[in-house]
C-alpha positions as CSV (number, residue, x, y, z in Angstrom):
1,M,100.1,25.0,105.3
2,G,99.2,27.3,108.2
3,E,96.1,29.4,108.4
4,P,94.4,30.7,105.3
5,G,96.1,33.9,104.1
6,F,99.4,33.0,105.6
7,V,102.2,34.8,103.7
8,R,105.4,32.9,103.1
9,N,107.2,35.2,100.7
10,R,106.8,38.8,101.9
11,G,108.2,40.1,98.6
12,D,105.3,38.6,96.6
13,K,102.8,41.4,95.8
14,E,100.1,38.9,95.0
15,A,100.5,37.3,98.5
16,H,100.2,40.8,100.0
17,A,96.9,41.3,98.2
18,R,95.6,38.1,99.8
19,F,96.7,39.2,103.2
20,P,95.3,42.7,103.6
21,L,96.6,45.3,106.1
22,G,93.5,45.0,108.2
23,R,94.2,41.2,108.6
24,A,97.7,42.0,109.8
25,F,96.3,44.3,112.5
26,A,93.8,41.7,113.5
27,C,96.6,39.1,113.8
28,A,98.6,41.5,116.0
29,G,95.5,42.0,118.2
30,C,95.2,38.2,118.5
31,G,98.8,38.1,119.7
32,I,98.2,40.8,122.3
33,R,95.0,39.1,123.5
34,H,96.9,35.8,123.7
35,A,99.6,37.3,125.8
36,F,97.1,38.9,128.2
37,A,95.1,35.6,128.4
38,T,98.1,33.3,129.1
39,Q,100.8,35.4,130.7
40,R,100.5,36.4,134.3
41,N,103.2,39.0,133.9
42,M,101.4,40.7,131.1
43,R,98.4,41.2,133.4
44,I,100.8,42.5,136.1
45,H,102.4,45.0,133.6
46,A,98.9,46.2,132.7
47,A,97.9,46.8,136.3
48,V,101.2,48.7,136.9
49,A,100.5,50.7,133.7
50,V,97.0,51.7,135.0
51,A,98.6,52.7,138.3
52,A,101.2,54.8,136.4
53,V,98.5,56.5,134.4
54,V,96.4,57.3,137.4
55,L,99.5,58.6,139.3
56,G,100.3,60.8,136.3
57,V,96.8,62.3,136.3
58,V,96.9,62.9,140.1
59,L,100.4,64.4,140.0
60,G,99.6,66.4,136.8
61,I,102.7,65.4,134.9
62,D,103.7,67.4,131.8
63,A,103.6,66.3,128.1
64,P,107.3,65.1,127.9
65,S,106.7,63.1,131.1
66,W,103.6,61.6,129.6
67,A,105.6,60.7,126.5
68,A,108.2,58.9,128.6
69,V,105.5,57.0,130.6
70,V,103.6,55.9,127.5
71,L,106.9,54.8,125.8
72,C,107.8,52.8,128.9
73,I,104.4,51.1,129.1
74,A,104.5,50.2,125.4
75,G,108.1,49.0,125.7
76,V,107.5,46.7,128.6
77,M,104.3,45.3,127.1
78,A,106.0,44.8,123.7
79,A,108.9,43.1,125.4
80,E,106.5,40.8,127.2
81,C,104.8,39.9,123.8
82,A,108.2,39.2,122.3
83,N,109.1,37.0,125.3
84,T,105.8,35.1,124.9
85,A,106.6,34.6,121.2
86,I,110.1,33.4,121.8
87,E,108.9,31.0,124.5
88,A,106.2,29.6,122.1
89,V,108.7,29.0,119.3
90,V,111.2,27.3,121.7
91,D,108.3,25.1,123.0
92,L,107.3,24.3,119.4
93,V,110.9,23.2,118.6
94,T,111.4,20.9,121.6
95,D,109.6,19.4,124.5
96,D,112.9,18.1,125.9
97,Y,115.3,20.0,128.1
98,A,117.9,21.7,125.9
99,E,120.5,24.1,127.2
100,L,120.0,26.4,124.2
101,A,116.3,26.5,124.8
102,R,116.9,27.6,128.4
103,V,119.3,30.3,127.1
104,A,116.7,31.6,124.6
105,K,114.0,31.7,127.2
106,D,116.2,33.2,129.9
107,C,117.5,35.9,127.6
108,A,113.9,36.8,126.4
109,A,112.8,37.0,130.0
110,G,115.9,39.1,130.8
111,A,114.9,41.6,128.1
112,V,111.6,42.1,129.8
113,Y,113.3,42.5,133.1
114,L,115.7,45.1,131.7
115,M,112.9,47.1,130.1
116,A,110.9,47.0,133.4
117,I,114.0,48.2,135.4
118,G,114.3,51.1,132.9
119,A,110.6,51.9,133.3
120,V,110.9,52.0,137.1
121,A,113.9,54.4,136.7
122,V,111.8,56.6,134.4
123,G,108.9,56.4,136.9
124,A,111.2,57.5,139.7
125,I,112.4,60.5,137.6
126,V,108.9,61.5,136.4
127,Y,107.0,61.0,139.6
128,G,109.7,61.3,142.3
129,A,110.0,65.0,142.7
130,R,106.3,65.7,142.2
131,A,105.4,63.1,144.8
132,L,107.9,64.4,147.3
133,A,106.6,68.0,146.8
134,L,103.0,66.8,147.2
135,L,104.1,65.2,150.5
136,G,105.8,68.4,151.6
137,L,109.3,66.9,151.6
């Protein structure tokens, strides 16, 4: 059942030997590539991430600010991957309209939205004062 190497019982050491760590990382990479290939919002997040990195270089932000920016980028993208996974599972379970399916999808999207709002707030804190100073304000 499933693809070769699929591990059902994570406590089974023999199963772990058949599913090496490198394969686990490859599967994670496939998931990230799938999210980029199929989710418009993931590509938007990536474009905003590139802009945030460029702005950080231009404004010369310090190491703690870089840490905050990197964590926000990773958090938003991870939330989008989780949202994609939840939507896929819901779609796997039912093709019909179901109120609980709507709730699951809306809550998953809401999690991404909350993370993105937090990232914007961090961006305002990290970049705001430096940008205003650069503009002479």
